[in-house]
N, C-alpha and C positions, 0 to 999 in steps of 0.2 A: 645399369643392369647387365649382368653377365649372362647372355644367352649361350655363349660357347661353353659354359660350365654344365650344359645339359645334354651332352652327346648321348648318354644312355637313354634319355627320353626318346630321341629321334630314332636311335637304332632299334629300340624295342617297338616303337610305334609302327615301323615299317614291316615288321614281321607279322603281317596280318593274315597270312594264308591259313594258319592253323589256330582255331580258337583255343584259348587257354582256360576258359572258365565256362560254367553253364550259363544259360540264357538269363536266369534270374539274377545271378551275380553281375553279369555284364550290364543288365538293365539297371540294376541298382547303382552301378558306377556312373552310368550316363545320367541317371536322375540326380546324382550328387553333383555332377558337373554342371547340370542345368540350374542348380540353385546358386544364384549369385545376385548381388545387389548392383544396381546401376552405378553406384559409387565405386565399385570394384574396377570398373572399366578405365578409370584414370589412375590406377595404382599398378605400377609395373610388376610387383611381386605377385599380386592377385591375378594378373593376366597370365603369368607363367604357371601359377598353380592350376588355373582352370584349363590351360592348354595341356598340361600334364594329365589332367583327369580325362579330357576328351581323347588324348592319344592312347591312354591306357584302356579306355573303354573300346576304342577301335581295335586295339591289339587283341583284346580278350574275346570280343565278339563283333566281327566286322559288320557295320551297319551304315546305311547311307547318312543317317543323322549324325552319327559320331564322326564320320569322315568329313562331311562338309563343315561341321562345327569346329573340328580340329583345324581345318584349313582357315576358317574365319578367325579363330583365335591366334593362329600363326600370324595372320595379317596384322592383328592388333599388337602382338608382341613386337613385330617388325618396326612398327611406328615408334616404339620406345627403346629399341636396341641402341647401344652406345657406340658402336663402331661399324665400319664397313664390313668387317669379317663376321660380326654378329648378324648384321642385316642379311648378308648373303646366306648364312647358315640357316636362319629361321625361315627365310623366303623359300629356300630349297626344300625345307621340310613342308611348308605349306603347299607347294606344288605337288608333292607326293601324296599328301593327305587328299587334296582336291582331285587328283588323278584317280585315286581309289574311289572317291565319291562318284565320279562320272562313269566308272566301270560298274559300280553297284546299281546306279540308276542313271542311264543315259538320257532320260527325259526330265531330269531335275534341274531347274534354273539355278538353284543354289550352288550345286557342284560345278557347273560350267562357269558361273560368275567367279567363284573363288579360285578356280583353276586359272582363268585368264588374269584375275587380279594378282594372284601370287606370282604367276609367271612374269607379269609386268614388273613387279617390284624386285623380283630376282634379277631381271635384266637391268633395272635401274641400279641395283646394288653392285653389279659387275661392271657397269658402264654401258651407256646407250649404244655407242658405236661397236662395242664388242658383243652386243647382244641382238643385233639386227636380225639374226637368223631365227630369233624367237617370235618376231613380230607376227608372222602369219598365224601362228597358233593362238597368240593373244587376241588378235582381231577376230578370228573364227570362234573362239570360245565365248567372248563377250557378245558377239552377234547371236550365237546360239542361245545364250541366256536371255537375251532380249526377245527372241522368238518364243521362248517357252513361257516367260513371265516378265514383261517389260516393267512391271511395278515393283519387282522384288527389291527390297532394301531401298525403297523410295527412288526407284529408277537408277540403281547403281550401275548397271551394265552400260547404259547410254552415257552416263556421267563419266565413267572411267574410260570408255572408248573415246570420248571427247578429249580427255586428258592425254591419251595415247597419241591422237592426231596432233595435239598441240606440242607435245614433247619431242616428237620424232622429226628428223629432216624430211623434206618433201621429195617428190620423185625427181630424178630416177633412183635416188639413194634409198628412200623408204616411202612410207605412206602418209607422212606428215601433211596436214592440211588445216591451216589456221582458220580459214573461213568456215569450214565444216565443223571444226571444234566449237567455234563461237555459236553457230546455229544450234548445235546440240546442247550446249551449256545454257543458252537462253531458254530452250524448251524445257530443260530439266528444272531451271529456276521457276518457271511458270507453273510447272506441275507440282513441285515440291518446294515451296518457298521458305520452309523452315529448316532445310537441311544445310548445315554449315559448310560442308566440303565444297558444295557448288560455288559458294561465295569466294572461298580461297582460290579455286581454279579460275573463276572469272576475274578476280583481282589480278592474278598472275598473268592471265591473257592480256589484260590492258597494260600491265607493266611491260610485258614483252614488246608491245607496240609503242612504248614510251607515252602512253596515255595515263599520266601520273594522277591527275585529278580524279579520273574515273576509277582508277584502282583504289585510291584512298576512300572514295565515297562508298565503294562496295565493302571495303574492310570495316568501315564504320557501322555497317548494318549487322555485322556478326554479333555485336554486343547486345543486340535487341532480340536475339533468337531465343526461343524457349528450349529448356532441356526436358523433353517429354517422351523421348523414345530411346531405345538402346543406341541407335546410331548417333543421336545427339549427345547422349551421355558420354560416348567415347570421343566423338569428333569435335564437339563444341569446346571443351577445355583445350584440346589440341589446337583448334582453329584460332582461339584467342591468343594462345602463346605464339603461334606462327605469325599472326597479324602484328603482335607487338614486336616481334623480331624483325620483320621486313619493313614495317612502317617508316623507321628513320631513313632507310635507304631510298624508299620511294619519295619521301618528303624532300630528300636532298637531290632528287632527280638523278640518282645513280642508275646506270644501265643494269638490266637484269642479269646479263651474263648467260652462259650456256648451261651451267649446272642448275639442278632443281633447288631453288631457294626456299621452297615450301616444305622441305624435309626438316622436321624439328631438330 
């Protein structure tokens, strides 16, 4: 999927200061963007289509809903992007959409979560060590989302913050903390036992510790999860593909390495 072929989308979407359509037209575009099937969430072309609709709705009539949903769909598109350049481009777009959401509604958990989430994947796209200056904003945004609504997207803020703590180096370089990450992931799994991303993160945690059997046991549980929510409709097929990709390495007792092996 060529995300970089969409520069006009992002350029237009960021010109949100001046509405270009009346409220009714903008509302109609947002309604159209909201009409999608769960099956669309595993189709890259459909993801881009809906991202374009949310971005256009935001451009034509800035609203909190359009802004945070454009940021959310940017995150979805990032997962399917084909290259480092594409990932960096779409994550940067997601950061801008989410930033607009936090400006439109400073008390919305969605905006703060997608701001922190997109900022994190933007840093991951650029390289962790080159993006350490972004970490305070990522941590602050995810904590703010947790304060506003810890249940949003099945506990997404705590789960993603745990991933941040796991991926980063520890002090004095950064805020990495494997023990804290494990505690948060265990809590997330207990509260939301059907969400597939938690299993991927936990399996990766055990792999990082060379606990190969524990990692494999967690990956096995992914195939028994239901596809009943939007989050599962997107992340369950992804989680199954990632599990299939990393399983041979874990079975062969290969070291995890420093790069994120869970990026599809």
